[in-house]
DRENVOPA-266690 format. One line per field, with one value per residue (C-alpha): residue in one letter; y, x, z; residue number from 1. Coordinates in steps of 0.1 Angstrom, whole numbers. Example, Ala and Ser with C-alpha at 12.3 -4.5 7.8 and 13.67 -1.06 7.14 Angstrom:
// residues 2
resn A:S
v -45:-11
u 123:137
w 78:71
resi 1:2
This chain:
// residues 302
resn X:X:X:X:X:X:X:X:X:X:X:X:X:X:X:X:X:X:X:X:X:X:X:X:X:X:X:X:X:X:X:X:X:X:X:X:X:X:X:X:X:X:X:X:X:X:X:X:X:X:X:X:X:X:X:X:X:X:X:X:X:X:X:X:X:X:X:X:X:X:X:X:X:X:X:X:X:X:X:X:X:X:X:X:X:X:X:X:X:X:X:X:X:X:X:X:X:X:X:X:X:X:X:X:X:X:X:X:X:X:X:X:X:X:X:X:X:X:X:X:X:X:X:X:X:X:X:X:X:X:X:X:X:X:X:X:X:X:X:X:X:X:X:X:X:X:X:X:X:X:X:X:X:X:X:X:X:X:X:X:X:X:X:X:X:X:X:X:X:X:X:X:X:X:X:X:X:X:X:X:X:X:X:X:X:X:X:X:X:X:X:X:X:X:X:X:X:X:X:X:X:X:X:X:X:X:X:X:X:X:X:X:X:X:X:X:X:X:X:X:X:X:X:X:X:X:X:X:X:X:X:X:X:X:X:X:X:X:X:X:X:X:X:X:X:X:X:X:X:X:X:X:X:X:X:X:X:X:X:X:X:X:X:X:X:X:X:X:X:X:X:X:X:X:X:X:X:X:X:X:X:X:X:X:X:X:X:X:X:X:X:X:X:X:X:X:X:X:X:X:X:X
v 78:78:112:121:138:151:156:185:175:199:177:205:210:197:173:141:119:136:137:101:89:109:100:63:65:85:61:31:47:40:68:96:111:125:155:166:203:218:255:280:288:251:244:273:261:224:232:254:226:199:219:218:179:171:171:180:193:182:205:183:208:238:272:282:250:257:293:281:254:277:305:278:267:302:307:274:264:283:258:230:226:223:198:204:176:194:181:215:236:259:243:273:274:237:242:268:245:216:194:165:165:127:120:91:112:141:119:104:138:128:101:124:158:190:220:256:288:311:347:354:385:400:419:442:454:468:432:416:406:375:363:349:329:328:357:386:398:426:445:422:391:398:400:368:349:362:348:314:290:258:235:252:250:212:206:229:232:262:267:281:312:318:314:339:364:363:370:399:416:421:445:455:481:502:513:544:533:551:531:538:517:513:543:565:591:578:575:574:549:539:502:472:446:443:415:413:382:361:331:331:316:319:303:269:277:311:328:363:371:354:373:365:345:330:339:371:395:413:414:418:443:443:469:466:502:511:497:490:455:455:466:438:412:422:421:386:374:389:372:338:343:360:395:413:431:454:462:499:495:475:490:466:474:457:463:452:473:484:504:506:529:524:505:473:439:420:382:364:329:325:339:373:394:430:448:480:497:506:475:473:446:439:411:389:373:335:330:297:264:241:208:214:191:188:212:241:272:272:242:263:285:259
u 122:142:143:162:134:134:103:101:75:57:42:19:2:-31:-56:-46:-61:-45:-12:-12:-21:5:32:25:28:61:76:68:87:125:131:121:143:121:131:109:110:87:91:91:128:138:119:137:171:165:151:181:205:184:179:216:216:181:165:130:120:85:67:43:20:-2:6:27:49:51:61:91:103:100:120:146:149:155:182:199:194:168:170:156:119:92:63:36:21:-12:-19:-25:-56:-59:-36:-44:-12:-14:-50:-37:-10:-35:-18:-39:-53:-47:-11:-7:-17:4:36:28:38:74:71:68:72:59:79:68:81:60:64:72:66:93:82:100:85:99:98:118:119:113:89:54:40:3:-14:-8:-38:-45:-69:-98:-81:-49:-69:-88:-55:-40:-68:-71:-47:-33:-56:-86:-73:-66:-101:-122:-101:-110:-142:-121:-114:-150:-161:-135:-144:-180:-169:-146:-174:-193:-165:-155:-125:-115:-80:-65:-38:-18:-7:18:17:49:66:36:21:6:-32:-51:-80:-101:-104:-116:-95:-69:-54:-23:-25:-2:-27:-63:-76:-74:-88:-92:-105:-122:-116:-109:-86:-101:-79:-46:-20:11:33:20:45:19:4:-34:-43:-78:-90:-124:-133:-150:-185:-217:-225:-253:-229:-204:-232:-239:-202:-200:-228:-209:-177:-195:-203:-171:-185:-170:-141:-167:-184:-188:-168:-139:-108:-89:-53:-23:13:49:58:35:43:17:16:-10:-19:-33:-21:-7:-2:17:6:-12:13:15:45:36:14:15:34:55:52:71:62:80:72:100:91:92:117:105:103:73:58:22:-7:-21:-50:-29:-29:9:12:5:35:60
w 136:168:186:217:237:274:293:318:343:367:395:406:373:361:375:394:367:338:355:365:330:314:339:334:297:299:323:301:272:269:245:269:296:325:346:375:385:411:405:376:382:383:351:333:345:337:302:294:301:285:254:247:245:233:200:214:248:261:285:307:323:317:302:332:327:289:296:319:295:265:282:292:256:243:271:264:227:207:178:200:193:220:222:247:266:278:313:329:336:306:279:256:237:231:217:192:181:175:202:210:246:248:260:236:206:217:220:187:171:178:151:121:136:119:132:129:144:165:177:214:235:256:287:311:344:377:390:361:325:304:277:273:245:246:265:289:309:332:353:362:346:366:398:389:383:415:435:420:438:424:444:431:396:400:413:390:360:338:357:386:365:358:394:406:377:388:425:412:393:425:436:402:400:370:362:347:322:296:265:237:206:185:201:192:215:248:250:283:290:320:318:337:317:291:270:250:229:208:208:204:236:274:306:289:255:257:223:235:205:175:150:167:148:164:135:120:137:157:193:195:221:235:260:279:290:322:319:340:349:324:297:307:305:269:262:276:254:223:235:234:197:187:181:211:192:176:209:219:251:235:219:196:185:169:179:177:208:237:269:296:326:353:384:367:378:348:343:315:306:339:363:379:364:377:402:382:353:337:316:283:257:224:199:187:153:150:178:191:173:182:172:157:148:113:117:131:110:112:91:59:68:75
resi 1:2:3:4:5:6:7:8:9:10:11:12:13:14:15:16:17:18:19:20:21:22:23:24:25:26:27:28:29:30:31:32:33:34:35:36:37:38:39:40:41:42:43:44:45:46:47:48:49:50:51:52:53:54:55:56:57:58:59:60:61:62:63:64:65:66:67:68:69:70:71:72:73:74:75:76:77:78:79:80:81:82:83:84:85:86:87:88:89:90:91:92:93:94:95:96:97:98:99:100:101:102:103:104:105:106:107:108:109:110:111:112:113:114:115:116:117:118:119:120:121:122:123:124:125:126:127:128:129:130:131:132:133:134:135:136:137:138:139:140:141:142:143:144:145:146:147:148:149:150:151:152:153:154:155:156:157:158:159:160:161:162:163:164:165:166:167:168:169:170:171:172:173:174:175:176:177:178:179:180:181:182:183:184:185:186:187:188:189:190:191:192:193:194:195:196:197:198:199:200:201:202:203:204:205:206:207:208:209:210:211:212:213:214:215:216:217:218:219:220:221:222:223:224:225:226:227:228:229:230:231:232:233:234:235:236:237:238:239:240:241:242:243:244:245:246:247:248:249:250:251:252:253:254:255:256:257:258:259:260:261:262:263:264:265:266:267:268:269:270:271:272:273:274:275:276:277:278:279:280:281:282:283:284:285:286:287:288:289:290:291:292:293:294:295:296:297:298:299:300:301:302
């Protein structure tokens, strides 16, 4: 099966070894057009244009690259499906879609593609508006992401996030936030961290939202309330075995719309989107078409 596919390449994403291997494979194929874009804005613009003339767009990079390419697709041609070539640091959305980490295996999905539709999450802040596709994080997580630079991520991979989190815990801050779910009354919380999940994992495979489904029409909202270091250590142990949602200092909610007021830094798919509220989030059901692997839970719903 011959498919006209365009690869959107982020040269700053991923480890040198991963990137070199994937680049060599792409350049050896005559059926792939390669576009190199070095900024988020350039990726969005190139993807929007390429989506109008391609049967599939391929995002070669990590979750930030995927975010840019997916936003570009939805601006240019929402019916164009996305394939992820996971050569970034986290690759969390690719993991949820059962996309192989090996570039050859990932590109082989073009031969007999299985296409599914996933939800997206629109956000609006004082600093702009757009969408994210895997996970939004805030508080401690937002601060960690802000302080891990691209060189550190390339060298350490997902371990860069854990190292920075350990450092942040020594000077742990808590945040007063007020959250309204589905236009309901606002509720105040004092938190150290929050997550708004479409996918299940973050930071390179950490299953923080085990109940999340990419096509169920809901965001999973997870708040970690102000806690002592001892309590957080217990919570971390529960996280490793998937029992953290029932922990005493965790609030677990589901939403189609969410508004947050407060001073917590927020990131979306690994990039900072706001230093404080107000932050408005709204789920858009099955808005993005994606190629999925055979073990993806989305296969059953296609």
